[in-house]
PDBQT receptor file of N, H, CA, C and O in Angstrom, charges set to zero:
ATOM      1  N   UNK A   1     113.870  85.151 116.069  1.00  0.00    +0.000 N 
ATOM      2  CA  UNK A   1     114.395  84.122 115.174  1.00  0.00    +0.000 C 
ATOM      3  C   UNK A   1     113.233  83.583 114.345  1.00  0.00    +0.000 C 
ATOM      4  O   UNK A   1     112.185  83.247 114.897  1.00  0.00    +0.000 OA
ATOM      5  N   UNK A   2     113.405  83.497 113.045  1.00  0.00    +0.000 N 
ATOM      6  H   UNK A   2     114.256  83.770 112.596  1.00  0.00    +0.000 HD
ATOM      7  CA  UNK A   2     112.306  83.041 112.203  1.00  0.00    +0.000 C 
ATOM      8  C   UNK A   2     112.249  81.515 112.137  1.00  0.00    +0.000 C 
ATOM      9  O   UNK A   2     113.130  80.823 112.648  1.00  0.00    +0.000 OA
ATOM     10  N   UNK A   3     111.198  81.008 111.499  1.00  0.00    +0.000 N 
ATOM     11  H   UNK A   3     110.483  81.570 111.084  1.00  0.00    +0.000 HD
ATOM     12  CA  UNK A   3     110.941  79.569 111.435  1.00  0.00    +0.000 C 
ATOM     13  C   UNK A   3     112.076  78.817 110.748  1.00  0.00    +0.000 C 
ATOM     14  O   UNK A   3     112.441  77.720 111.170  1.00  0.00    +0.000 OA
ATOM     15  N   UNK A   4     112.633  79.405 109.690  1.00  0.00    +0.000 N 
ATOM     16  H   UNK A   4     112.336  80.297 109.347  1.00  0.00    +0.000 HD
ATOM     17  CA  UNK A   4     113.717  78.744 108.965  1.00  0.00    +0.000 C 
ATOM     18  C   UNK A   4     114.946  78.567 109.862  1.00  0.00    +0.000 C 
ATOM     19  O   UNK A   4     115.587  77.516 109.853  1.00  0.00    +0.000 OA
ATOM     20  N   UNK A   5     115.266  79.613 110.639  1.00  0.00    +0.000 N 
ATOM     21  H   UNK A   5     114.746  80.467 110.646  1.00  0.00    +0.000 HD
ATOM     22  CA  UNK A   5     116.396  79.528 111.559  1.00  0.00    +0.000 C 
ATOM     23  C   UNK A   5     116.147  78.462 112.626  1.00  0.00    +0.000 C 
ATOM     24  O   UNK A   5     117.056  77.707 112.970  1.00  0.00    +0.000 OA
ATOM     25  N   UNK A   6     114.930  78.395 113.150  1.00  0.00    +0.000 N 
ATOM     26  H   UNK A   6     114.191  79.009 112.871  1.00  0.00    +0.000 HD
ATOM     27  CA  UNK A   6     114.585  77.398 114.158  1.00  0.00    +0.000 C 
ATOM     28  C   UNK A   6     114.689  76.002 113.567  1.00  0.00    +0.000 C 
ATOM     29  O   UNK A   6     115.211  75.095 114.215  1.00  0.00    +0.000 OA
ATOM     30  N   UNK A   7     114.203  75.817 112.351  1.00  0.00    +0.000 N 
ATOM     31  H   UNK A   7     113.779  76.553 111.824  1.00  0.00    +0.000 HD
ATOM     32  CA  UNK A   7     114.275  74.501 111.709  1.00  0.00    +0.000 C 
ATOM     33  C   UNK A   7     115.726  74.057 111.568  1.00  0.00    +0.000 C 
ATOM     34  O   UNK A   7     116.042  72.890 111.798  1.00  0.00    +0.000 OA
ATOM     35  N   UNK A   8     116.598  74.968 111.197  1.00  0.00    +0.000 N 
ATOM     36  H   UNK A   8     116.341  75.916 111.010  1.00  0.00    +0.000 HD
ATOM     37  CA  UNK A   8     118.016  74.649 111.065  1.00  0.00    +0.000 C 
ATOM     38  C   UNK A   8     118.598  74.276 112.426  1.00  0.00    +0.000 C 
ATOM     39  O   UNK A   8     119.361  73.316 112.541  1.00  0.00    +0.000 OA
ATOM     40  N   UNK A   9     118.238  75.031 113.442  1.00  0.00    +0.000 N 
ATOM     41  H   UNK A   9     117.619  75.810 113.349  1.00  0.00    +0.000 HD
ATOM     42  CA  UNK A   9     118.713  74.741 114.795  1.00  0.00    +0.000 C 
ATOM     43  C   UNK A   9     118.218  73.364 115.257  1.00  0.00    +0.000 C 
ATOM     44  O   UNK A   9     118.977  72.599 115.852  1.00  0.00    +0.000 OA
ATOM     45  N   UNK A  10     116.954  73.053 114.986  1.00  0.00    +0.000 N 
ATOM     46  H   UNK A  10     116.337  73.674 114.503  1.00  0.00    +0.000 HD
ATOM     47  CA  UNK A  10     116.393  71.755 115.352  1.00  0.00    +0.000 C 
ATOM     48  C   UNK A  10     117.098  70.632 114.603  1.00  0.00    +0.000 C 
ATOM     49  O   UNK A  10     117.354  69.575 115.181  1.00  0.00    +0.000 OA
ATOM     50  N   UNK A  11     117.413  70.837 113.343  1.00  0.00    +0.000 N 
ATOM     51  H   UNK A  11     117.206  71.695 112.874  1.00  0.00    +0.000 HD
ATOM     52  CA  UNK A  11     118.108  69.827 112.552  1.00  0.00    +0.000 C 
ATOM     53  C   UNK A  11     119.502  69.579 113.129  1.00  0.00    +0.000 C 
ATOM     54  O   UNK A  11     119.956  68.435 113.184  1.00  0.00    +0.000 OA
ATOM     55  N   UNK A  12     120.177  70.634 113.554  1.00  0.00    +0.000 N 
ATOM     56  H   UNK A  12     119.809  71.562 113.509  1.00  0.00    +0.000 HD
ATOM     57  CA  UNK A  12     121.502  70.488 114.153  1.00  0.00    +0.000 C 
ATOM     58  C   UNK A  12     121.422  69.688 115.455  1.00  0.00    +0.000 C 
ATOM     59  O   UNK A  12     122.288  68.856 115.725  1.00  0.00    +0.000 OA
ATOM     60  N   UNK A  13     120.402  69.935 116.249  1.00  0.00    +0.000 N 
ATOM     61  H   UNK A  13     119.698  70.611 116.029  1.00  0.00    +0.000 HD
ATOM     62  CA  UNK A  13     120.213  69.181 117.485  1.00  0.00    +0.000 C 
ATOM     63  C   UNK A  13     119.963  67.715 117.152  1.00  0.00    +0.000 C 
ATOM     64  O   UNK A  13     120.557  66.829 117.767  1.00  0.00    +0.000 OA
ATOM     65  N   UNK A  14     119.097  67.455 116.190  1.00  0.00    +0.000 N 
ATOM     66  H   UNK A  14     118.614  68.174 115.690  1.00  0.00    +0.000 HD
ATOM     67  CA  UNK A  14     118.784  66.071 115.807  1.00  0.00    +0.000 C 
ATOM     68  C   UNK A  14     120.033  65.350 115.313  1.00  0.00    +0.000 C 
ATOM     69  O   UNK A  14     120.246  64.186 115.650  1.00  0.00    +0.000 OA
ATOM     70  N   UNK A  15     120.856  66.023 114.524  1.00  0.00    +0.000 N 
ATOM     71  H   UNK A  15     120.683  66.969 114.250  1.00  0.00    +0.000 HD
ATOM     72  CA  UNK A  15     122.059  65.400 113.975  1.00  0.00    +0.000 C 
ATOM     73  C   UNK A  15     123.042  65.006 115.083  1.00  0.00    +0.000 C 
ATOM     74  O   UNK A  15     123.816  64.062 114.928  1.00  0.00    +0.000 OA
ATOM     75  N   UNK A  16     123.003  65.733 116.192  1.00  0.00    +0.000 N 
ATOM     76  H   UNK A  16     122.374  66.500 116.318  1.00  0.00    +0.000 HD
ATOM     77  CA  UNK A  16     123.887  65.427 117.313  1.00  0.00    +0.000 C 
ATOM     78  C   UNK A  16     123.604  64.024 117.861  1.00  0.00    +0.000 C 
ATOM     79  O   UNK A  16     124.505  63.365 118.379  1.00  0.00    +0.000 OA
ATOM     80  N   UNK A  17     122.367  63.576 117.748  1.00  0.00    +0.000 N 
ATOM     81  H   UNK A  17     121.635  64.112 117.327  1.00  0.00    +0.000 HD
ATOM     82  CA  UNK A  17     121.968  62.296 118.313  1.00  0.00    +0.000 C 
ATOM     83  C   UNK A  17     121.925  61.159 117.291  1.00  0.00    +0.000 C 
ATOM     84  O   UNK A  17     121.593  60.028 117.646  1.00  0.00    +0.000 OA
ATOM     85  N   UNK A  18     122.249  61.437 116.049  1.00  0.00    +0.000 N 
ATOM     86  H   UNK A  18     122.519  62.355 115.760  1.00  0.00    +0.000 HD
ATOM     87  CA  UNK A  18     122.226  60.415 115.006  1.00  0.00    +0.000 C 
ATOM     88  C   UNK A  18     123.153  59.235 115.313  1.00  0.00    +0.000 C 
ATOM     89  O   UNK A  18     122.738  58.089 115.145  1.00  0.00    +0.000 OA
ATOM     90  N   UNK A  19     124.389  59.472 115.755  1.00  0.00    +0.000 N 
ATOM     91  H   UNK A  19     124.726  60.404 115.892  1.00  0.00    +0.000 HD
ATOM     92  CA  UNK A  19     125.250  58.309 116.054  1.00  0.00    +0.000 C 
ATOM     93  C   UNK A  19     124.635  57.376 117.109  1.00  0.00    +0.000 C 
ATOM     94  O   UNK A  19     124.712  56.154 116.981  1.00  0.00    +0.000 OA
ATOM     95  N   UNK A  20     124.036  57.949 118.133  1.00  0.00    +0.000 N 
ATOM     96  H   UNK A  20     123.973  58.942 118.237  1.00  0.00    +0.000 HD
ATOM     97  CA  UNK A  20     123.398  57.137 119.166  1.00  0.00    +0.000 C 
ATOM     98  C   UNK A  20     122.210  56.368 118.605  1.00  0.00    +0.000 C 
ATOM     99  O   UNK A  20     122.039  55.185 118.901  1.00  0.00    +0.000 OA
ATOM    100  N   UNK A  21     121.393  57.030 117.801  1.00  0.00    +0.000 N 
ATOM    101  H   UNK A  21     121.532  57.990 117.561  1.00  0.00    +0.000 HD
ATOM    102  CA  UNK A  21     120.231  56.371 117.196  1.00  0.00    +0.000 C 
ATOM    103  C   UNK A  21     120.682  55.252 116.258  1.00  0.00    +0.000 C 
ATOM    104  O   UNK A  21     120.099  54.168 116.243  1.00  0.00    +0.000 OA
ATOM    105  N   UNK A  22     121.716  55.527 115.487  1.00  0.00    +0.000 N 
ATOM    106  H   UNK A  22     122.190  56.408 115.500  1.00  0.00    +0.000 HD
ATOM    107  CA  UNK A  22     122.235  54.516 114.552  1.00  0.00    +0.000 C 
ATOM    108  C   UNK A  22     122.724  53.292 115.313  1.00  0.00    +0.000 C 
ATOM    109  O   UNK A  22     122.459  52.158 114.912  1.00  0.00    +0.000 OA
ATOM    110  N   UNK A  23     123.431  53.517 116.399  1.00  0.00    +0.000 N 
ATOM    111  H   UNK A  23     123.647  54.437 116.725  1.00  0.00    +0.000 HD
ATOM    112  CA  UNK A  23     123.936  52.411 117.209  1.00  0.00    +0.000 C 
ATOM    113  C   UNK A  23     122.781  51.570 117.770  1.00  0.00    +0.000 C 
ATOM    114  O   UNK A  23     122.833  50.340 117.743  1.00  0.00    +0.000 OA
ATOM    115  N   UNK A  24     121.751  52.233 118.274  1.00  0.00    +0.000 N 
ATOM    116  H   UNK A  24     121.709  53.232 118.296  1.00  0.00    +0.000 HD
ATOM    117  CA  UNK A  24     120.606  51.518 118.832  1.00  0.00    +0.000 C 
ATOM    118  C   UNK A  24     119.873  50.714 117.762  1.00  0.00    +0.000 C 
ATOM    119  O   UNK A  24     119.472  49.575 118.002  1.00  0.00    +0.000 OA
ATOM    120  N   UNK A  25     119.699  51.306 116.588  1.00  0.00    +0.000 N 
ATOM    121  H   UNK A  25     120.025  52.231 116.394  1.00  0.00    +0.000 HD
ATOM    122  CA  UNK A  25     119.026  50.601 115.501  1.00  0.00    +0.000 C 
ATOM    123  C   UNK A  25     119.840  49.405 115.027  1.00  0.00    +0.000 C 
ATOM    124  O   UNK A  25     119.285  48.343 114.748  1.00  0.00    +0.000 OA
ATOM    125  N   UNK A  26     121.159  49.578 114.935  1.00  0.00    +0.000 N 
ATOM    126  H   UNK A  26     121.610  50.441 115.161  1.00  0.00    +0.000 HD
ATOM    127  CA  UNK A  26     122.016  48.475 114.502  1.00  0.00    +0.000 C 
ATOM    128  C   UNK A  26     121.994  47.333 115.521  1.00  0.00    +0.000 C 
ATOM    129  O   UNK A  26     122.047  46.164 115.137  1.00  0.00    +0.000 OA
ATOM    130  N   UNK A  27     121.915  47.659 116.811  1.00  0.00    +0.000 N 
ATOM    131  H   UNK A  27     121.871  48.608 117.122  1.00  0.00    +0.000 HD
ATOM    132  CA  UNK A  27     121.782  46.629 117.842  1.00  0.00    +0.000 C 
ATOM    133  C   UNK A  27     120.482  45.842 117.656  1.00  0.00    +0.000 C 
ATOM    134  O   UNK A  27     120.412  44.657 117.983  1.00  0.00    +0.000 OA
ATOM    135  N   UNK A  28     119.462  46.508 117.130  1.00  0.00    +0.000 N 
ATOM    136  H   UNK A  28     119.519  47.471 116.865  1.00  0.00    +0.000 HD
ATOM    137  CA  UNK A  28     118.174  45.873 116.884  1.00  0.00    +0.000 C 
ATOM    138  C   UNK A  28     118.136  45.177 115.523  1.00  0.00    +0.000 C 
ATOM    139  O   UNK A  28     117.112  44.609 115.143  1.00  0.00    +0.000 OA
ATOM    140  N   UNK A  29     119.251  45.222 114.789  1.00  0.00    +0.000 N 
ATOM    141  H   UNK A  29     120.083  45.684 115.098  1.00  0.00    +0.000 HD
ATOM    142  CA  UNK A  29     119.321  44.559 113.497  1.00  0.00    +0.000 C 
ATOM    143  C   UNK A  29     118.812  45.387 112.341  1.00  0.00    +0.000 C 
ATOM    144  O   UNK A  29     118.488  44.843 111.286  1.00  0.00    +0.000 OA
ATOM    145  N   UNK A  30     118.735  46.697 112.520  1.00  0.00    +0.000 N 
ATOM    146  H   UNK A  30     118.998  47.139 113.378  1.00  0.00    +0.000 HD
ATOM    147  CA  UNK A  30     118.235  47.595 111.472  1.00  0.00    +0.000 C 
ATOM    148  C   UNK A  30     119.381  48.483 111.008  1.00  0.00    +0.000 C 
ATOM    149  O   UNK A  30     119.956  49.234 111.796  1.00  0.00    +0.000 OA
ATOM    150  N   UNK A  31     119.708  48.392 109.722  1.00  0.00    +0.000 N 
ATOM    151  H   UNK A  31     119.241  47.783 109.082  1.00  0.00    +0.000 HD
ATOM    152  CA  UNK A  31     120.751  49.266 109.172  1.00  0.00    +0.000 C 
ATOM    153  C   UNK A  31     120.151  50.622 108.850  1.00  0.00    +0.000 C 
ATOM    154  O   UNK A  31     119.009  50.716 108.399  1.00  0.00    +0.000 OA
ATOM    155  N   UNK A  32     120.922  51.665 109.083  1.00  0.00    +0.000 N 
ATOM    156  H   UNK A  32     121.850  51.589 109.450  1.00  0.00    +0.000 HD
ATOM    157  CA  UNK A  32     120.453  53.026 108.860  1.00  0.00    +0.000 C 
ATOM    158  C   UNK A  32     121.303  53.678 107.779  1.00  0.00    +0.000 C 
ATOM    159  O   UNK A  32     122.527  53.746 107.892  1.00  0.00    +0.000 OA
ATOM    160  N   UNK A  33     120.642  54.155 106.733  1.00  0.00    +0.000 N 
ATOM    161  H   UNK A  33     119.648  54.099 106.641  1.00  0.00    +0.000 HD
ATOM    162  CA  UNK A  33     121.354  54.888 105.686  1.00  0.00    +0.000 C 
ATOM    163  C   UNK A  33     120.849  56.326 105.677  1.00  0.00    +0.000 C 
ATOM    164  O   UNK A  33     119.795  56.620 106.242  1.00  0.00    +0.000 OA
ATOM    165  N   UNK A  34     121.593  57.218 105.042  1.00  0.00    +0.000 N 
ATOM    166  H   UNK A  34     122.449  56.980 104.584  1.00  0.00    +0.000 HD
ATOM    167  CA  UNK A  34     121.165  58.611 104.974  1.00  0.00    +0.000 C 
ATOM    168  C   UNK A  34     119.843  58.757 104.228  1.00  0.00    +0.000 C 
ATOM    169  O   UNK A  34     119.030  59.617 104.565  1.00  0.00    +0.000 OA
ATOM    170  N   UNK A  35     119.627  57.919 103.212  1.00  0.00    +0.000 N 
ATOM    171  H   UNK A  35     120.288  57.220 102.938  1.00  0.00    +0.000 HD
ATOM    172  CA  UNK A  35     118.364  57.964 102.474  1.00  0.00    +0.000 C 
ATOM    173  C   UNK A  35     117.185  57.613 103.376  1.00  0.00    +0.000 C 
ATOM    174  O   UNK A  35     116.121  58.225 103.291  1.00  0.00    +0.000 OA
ATOM    175  N   UNK A  36     117.386  56.626 104.233  1.00  0.00    +0.000 N 
ATOM    176  H   UNK A  36     118.251  56.128 104.302  1.00  0.00    +0.000 HD
ATOM    177  CA  UNK A  36     116.338  56.222 105.165  1.00  0.00    +0.000 C 
ATOM    178  C   UNK A  36     116.138  57.269 106.256  1.00  0.00    +0.000 C 
ATOM    179  O   UNK A  36     115.028  57.441 106.761  1.00  0.00    +0.000 OA
ATOM    180  N   UNK A  37     117.186  57.951 106.608  1.00  0.00    +0.000 N 
ATOM    181  H   UNK A  37     118.087  57.812 106.198  1.00  0.00    +0.000 HD
ATOM    182  CA  UNK A  37     117.178  58.888 107.718  1.00  0.00    +0.000 C 
ATOM    183  C   UNK A  37     116.427  60.182 107.415  1.00  0.00    +0.000 C 
ATOM    184  O   UNK A  37     115.775  60.730 108.304  1.00  0.00    +0.000 OA
ATOM    185  N   UNK A  38     116.501  60.671 106.212  1.00  0.00    +0.000 N 
ATOM    186  H   UNK A  38     117.031  60.226 105.490  1.00  0.00    +0.000 HD
ATOM    187  CA  UNK A  38     115.965  61.981 105.854  1.00  0.00    +0.000 C 
ATOM    188  C   UNK A  38     114.488  62.177 106.241  1.00  0.00    +0.000 C 
ATOM    189  O   UNK A  38     114.169  63.196 106.854  1.00  0.00    +0.000 OA
ATOM    190  N   UNK A  39     113.580  61.255 105.914  1.00  0.00    +0.000 N 
ATOM    191  H   UNK A  39     113.839  60.427 105.416  1.00  0.00    +0.000 HD
ATOM    192  CA  UNK A  39     112.176  61.482 106.301  1.00  0.00    +0.000 C 
ATOM    193  C   UNK A  39     111.991  61.559 107.816  1.00  0.00    +0.000 C 
ATOM    194  O   UNK A  39     111.145  62.310 108.303  1.00  0.00    +0.000 OA
ATOM    195  N   UNK A  40     112.777  60.787 108.554  1.00  0.00    +0.000 N 
ATOM    196  H   UNK A  40     113.464  60.178 108.158  1.00  0.00    +0.000 HD
ATOM    197  CA  UNK A  40     112.658  60.804 110.005  1.00  0.00    +0.000 C 
ATOM    198  C   UNK A  40     113.191  62.104 110.604  1.00  0.00    +0.000 C 
ATOM    199  O   UNK A  40     112.652  62.604 111.591  1.00  0.00    +0.000 OA
ATOM    200  N   UNK A  41     114.239  62.644 110.013  1.00  0.00    +0.000 N 
ATOM    201  H   UNK A  41     114.678  62.238 109.211  1.00  0.00    +0.000 HD
ATOM    202  CA  UNK A  41     114.747  63.932 110.480  1.00  0.00    +0.000 C 
ATOM    203  C   UNK A  41     113.725  65.033 110.247  1.00  0.00    +0.000 C 
ATOM    204  O   UNK A  41     113.538  65.910 111.091  1.00  0.00    +0.000 OA
ATOM    205  N   UNK A  42     113.067  64.982 109.099  1.00  0.00    +0.000 N 
ATOM    206  H   UNK A  42     113.218  64.271 108.413  1.00  0.00    +0.000 HD
ATOM    207  CA  UNK A  42     112.016  65.964 108.813  1.00  0.00    +0.000 C 
ATOM    208  C   UNK A  42     110.880  65.869 109.818  1.00  0.00    +0.000 C 
ATOM    209  O   UNK A  42     110.379  66.884 110.301  1.00  0.00    +0.000 OA
ATOM    210  N   UNK A  43     110.482  64.654 110.128  1.00  0.00    +0.000 N 
ATOM    211  H   UNK A  43     110.889  63.829 109.735  1.00  0.00    +0.000 HD
ATOM    212  CA  UNK A  43     109.418  64.441 111.114  1.00  0.00    +0.000 C 
ATOM    213  C   UNK A  43     109.863  64.921 112.492  1.00  0.00    +0.000 C 
ATOM    214  O   UNK A  43     109.100  65.574 113.203  1.00  0.00    +0.000 OA
ATOM    215  N   UNK A  44     111.089  64.599 112.862  1.00  0.00    +0.000 N 
ATOM    216  H   UNK A  44     111.709  64.069 112.284  1.00  0.00    +0.000 HD
ATOM    217  CA  UNK A  44     111.608  65.005 114.163  1.00  0.00    +0.000 C 
ATOM    218  C   UNK A  44     111.653  66.526 114.289  1.00  0.00    +0.000 C 
ATOM    219  O   UNK A  44     111.321  67.061 115.347  1.00  0.00    +0.000 OA
ATOM    220  N   UNK A  45     112.052  67.221 113.247  1.00  0.00    +0.000 N 
ATOM    221  H   UNK A  45     112.322  66.786 112.388  1.00  0.00    +0.000 HD
ATOM    222  CA  UNK A  45     112.104  68.682 113.328  1.00  0.00    +0.000 C 
ATOM    223  C   UNK A  45     110.701  69.272 113.435  1.00  0.00    +0.000 C 
ATOM    224  O   UNK A  45     110.521  70.316 114.063  1.00  0.00    +0.000 OA
ATOM    225  N   UNK A  46     109.700  68.620 112.831  1.00  0.00    +0.000 N 
ATOM    226  H   UNK A  46     109.846  67.773 112.321  1.00  0.00    +0.000 HD
ATOM    227  CA  UNK A  46     108.312  69.078 112.994  1.00  0.00    +0.000 C 
ATOM    228  C   UNK A  46     107.858  68.919 114.444  1.00  0.00    +0.000 C 
ATOM    229  O   UNK A  46     107.209  69.801 115.005  1.00  0.00    +0.000 OA
ATOM    230  N   UNK A  47     108.212  67.777 115.040  1.00  0.00    +0.000 N 
ATOM    231  H   UNK A  47     108.740  67.061 114.584  1.00  0.00    +0.000 HD
ATOM    232  CA  UNK A  47     107.863  67.528 116.448  1.00  0.00    +0.000 C 
ATOM    233  C   UNK A  47     108.544  68.557 117.342  1.00  0.00    +0.000 C 
ATOM    234  O   UNK A  47     107.919  69.110 118.247  1.00  0.00    +0.000 OA
ATOM    235  N   UNK A  48     109.821  68.812 117.090  1.00  0.00    +0.000 N 
ATOM    236  H   UNK A  48     110.329  68.363 116.355  1.00  0.00    +0.000 HD
ATOM    237  CA  UNK A  48     110.556  69.783 117.897  1.00  0.00    +0.000 C 
ATOM    238  C   UNK A  48     109.971  71.186 117.736  1.00  0.00    +0.000 C 
ATOM    239  O   UNK A  48     109.909  71.947 118.702  1.00  0.00    +0.000 OA
ATOM    240  N   UNK A  49     109.552  71.523 116.546  1.00  0.00    +0.000 N 
ATOM    241  H   UNK A  49     109.602  70.906 115.761  1.00  0.00    +0.000 HD
ATOM    242  CA  UNK A  49     108.941  72.830 116.301  1.00  0.00    +0.000 C 
ATOM    243  C   UNK A  49     107.626  72.971 117.054  1.00  0.00    +0.000 C 
ATOM    244  O   UNK A  49     107.365  74.007 117.665  1.00  0.00    +0.000 OA
ATOM    245  N   UNK A  50     106.801  71.934 117.011  1.00  0.00    +0.000 N 
ATOM    246  H   UNK A  50     107.013  71.093 116.514  1.00  0.00    +0.000 HD
ATOM    247  CA  UNK A  50     105.535  71.966 117.749  1.00  0.00    +0.000 C 
ATOM    248  C   UNK A  50     105.777  72.086 119.250  1.00  0.00    +0.000 C 
ATOM    249  O   UNK A  50     105.076  72.830 119.936  1.00  0.00    +0.000 OA
ATOM    250  N   UNK A  51     106.769  71.353 119.762  1.00  0.00    +0.000 N 
ATOM    251  H   UNK A  51     107.338  70.748 119.205  1.00  0.00    +0.000 HD
ATOM    252  CA  UNK A  51     107.091  71.411 121.183  1.00  0.00    +0.000 C 
ATOM    253  C   UNK A  51     107.597  72.810 121.560  1.00  0.00    +0.000 C 
ATOM    254  O   UNK A  51     107.259  73.334 122.622  1.00  0.00    +0.000 OA
ATOM    255  N   UNK A  52     108.400  73.400 120.690  1.00  0.00    +0.000 N 
ATOM    256  H   UNK A  52     108.674  72.974 119.828  1.00  0.00    +0.000 HD
ATOM    257  CA  UNK A  52     108.905  74.742 120.927  1.00  0.00    +0.000 C 
ATOM    258  C   UNK A  52     107.749  75.748 120.991  1.00  0.00    +0.000 C 
ATOM    259  O   UNK A  52     107.694  76.586 121.891  1.00  0.00    +0.000 OA
ATOM    260  N   UNK A  53     106.834  75.653 120.031  1.00  0.00    +0.000 N 
ATOM    261  H   UNK A  53     106.878  74.972 119.301  1.00  0.00    +0.000 HD
ATOM    262  CA  UNK A  53     105.691  76.568 120.008  1.00  0.00    +0.000 C 
ATOM    263  C   UNK A  53     104.811  76.392 121.243  1.00  0.00    +0.000 C 
ATOM    264  O   UNK A  53     104.319  77.374 121.798  1.00  0.00    +0.000 OA
ATOM    265  N   UNK A  54     104.613  75.152 121.672  1.00  0.00    +0.000 N 
ATOM    266  H   UNK A  54     105.014  74.355 121.221  1.00  0.00    +0.000 HD
ATOM    267  CA  UNK A  54     103.830  74.885 122.873  1.00  0.00    +0.000 C 
ATOM    268  C   UNK A  54     104.494  75.524 124.092  1.00  0.00    +0.000 C 
ATOM    269  O   UNK A  54     103.823  76.165 124.901  1.00  0.00    +0.000 OA
ATOM    270  N   UNK A  55     105.797  75.351 124.223  1.00  0.00    +0.000 N 
ATOM    271  H   UNK A  55     106.342  74.829 123.566  1.00  0.00    +0.000 HD
ATOM    272  CA  UNK A  55     106.523  75.962 125.336  1.00  0.00    +0.000 C 
ATOM    273  C   UNK A  55     106.444  77.480 125.291  1.00  0.00    +0.000 C 
ATOM    274  O   UNK A  55     106.310  78.135 126.325  1.00  0.00    +0.000 OA
ATOM    275  N   UNK A  56     106.527  78.029 124.099  1.00  0.00    +0.000 N 
ATOM    276  H   UNK A  56     106.637  77.497 123.259  1.00  0.00    +0.000 HD
ATOM    277  CA  UNK A  56     106.449  79.477 123.930  1.00  0.00    +0.000 C 
ATOM    278  C   UNK A  56     105.075  79.992 124.361  1.00  0.00    +0.000 C 
ATOM    279  O   UNK A  56     104.979  81.013 125.043  1.00  0.00    +0.000 OA
ATOM    280  N   UNK A  57     104.016  79.288 123.967  1.00  0.00    +0.000 N 
ATOM    281  H   UNK A  57     104.094  78.459 123.413  1.00  0.00    +0.000 HD
ATOM    282  CA  UNK A  57     102.654  79.677 124.356  1.00  0.00    +0.000 C 
ATOM    283  C   UNK A  57     102.466  79.578 125.867  1.00  0.00    +0.000 C 
ATOM    284  O   UNK A  57     101.859  80.454 126.483  1.00  0.00    +0.000 OA
ATOM    285  N   UNK A  58     102.987  78.514 126.454  1.00  0.00    +0.000 N 
ATOM    286  H   UNK A  58     103.480  77.803 125.954  1.00  0.00    +0.000 HD
ATOM    287  CA  UNK A  58     102.864  78.337 127.897  1.00  0.00    +0.000 C 
ATOM    288  C   UNK A  58     103.615  79.434 128.646  1.00  0.00    +0.000 C 
ATOM    289  O   UNK A  58     103.131  79.928 129.664  1.00  0.00    +0.000 OA
ATOM    290  N   UNK A  59     104.780  79.816 128.161  1.00  0.00    +0.000 N 
ATOM    291  H   UNK A  59     105.174  79.415 127.334  1.00  0.00    +0.000 HD
ATOM    292  CA  UNK A  59     105.560  80.881 128.790  1.00  0.00    +0.000 C 
ATOM    293  C   UNK A  59     104.802  82.208 128.730  1.00  0.00    +0.000 C 
ATOM    294  O   UNK A  59     104.810  82.976 129.693  1.00  0.00    +0.000 OA
ATOM    295  N   UNK A  60     104.148  82.473 127.600  1.00  0.00    +0.000 N 
ATOM    296  H   UNK A  60     104.141  81.850 126.819  1.00  0.00    +0.000 HD
ATOM    297  CA  UNK A  60     103.375  83.705 127.461  1.00  0.00    +0.000 C 
ATOM    298  C   UNK A  60     102.171  83.715 128.396  1.00  0.00    +0.000 C 
ATOM    299  O   UNK A  60     101.824  84.756 128.955  1.00  0.00    +0.000 OA
ATOM    300  N   UNK A  61     101.532  82.558 128.569  1.00  0.00    +0.000 N 
ATOM    301  H   UNK A  61     101.813  81.712 128.115  1.00  0.00    +0.000 HD
ATOM    302  CA  UNK A  61     100.339  82.491 129.409  1.00  0.00    +0.000 C 
ATOM    303  C   UNK A  61     100.698  82.624 130.903  1.00  0.00    +0.000 C 
ATOM    304  O   UNK A  61      99.843  82.982 131.713  1.00  0.00    +0.000 OA
ATOM    305  N   UNK A  62     101.948  82.338 131.263  1.00  0.00    +0.000 N 
ATOM    306  H   UNK A  62     102.643  82.047 130.605  1.00  0.00    +0.000 HD
ATOM    307  CA  UNK A  62     102.376  82.463 132.654  1.00  0.00    +0.000 C 
ATOM    308  C   UNK A  62     102.814  83.862 133.019  1.00  0.00    +0.000 C 
ATOM    309  O   UNK A  62     103.022  84.162 134.194  1.00  0.00    +0.000 OA
ATOM    310  N   UNK A  63     102.956  84.722 132.026  1.00  0.00    +0.000 N 
ATOM    311  H   UNK A  63     102.786  84.478 131.071  1.00  0.00    +0.000 HD
ATOM    312  CA  UNK A  63     103.411  86.108 132.294  1.00  0.00    +0.000 C 
ATOM    313  C   UNK A  63     102.361  86.909 132.997  1.00  0.00    +0.000 C 
ATOM    314  O   UNK A  63     102.577  88.084 133.295  1.00  0.00    +0.000 OA
TER     315      UNK A  63
């Protein structure tokens, strides 16, 4: 699977948790709009990609 496919998969995972994140932010008095959300989704997918690569490297080193 190439990087673009992984990024899409990571974005889909992140979107699954958006309602929960929105609820938590609203409880804290912070309104969440799609415009505000986009940079955070990009950052989250970068974090998920780095974590995926780290896990992949660790799996290879254990072989």
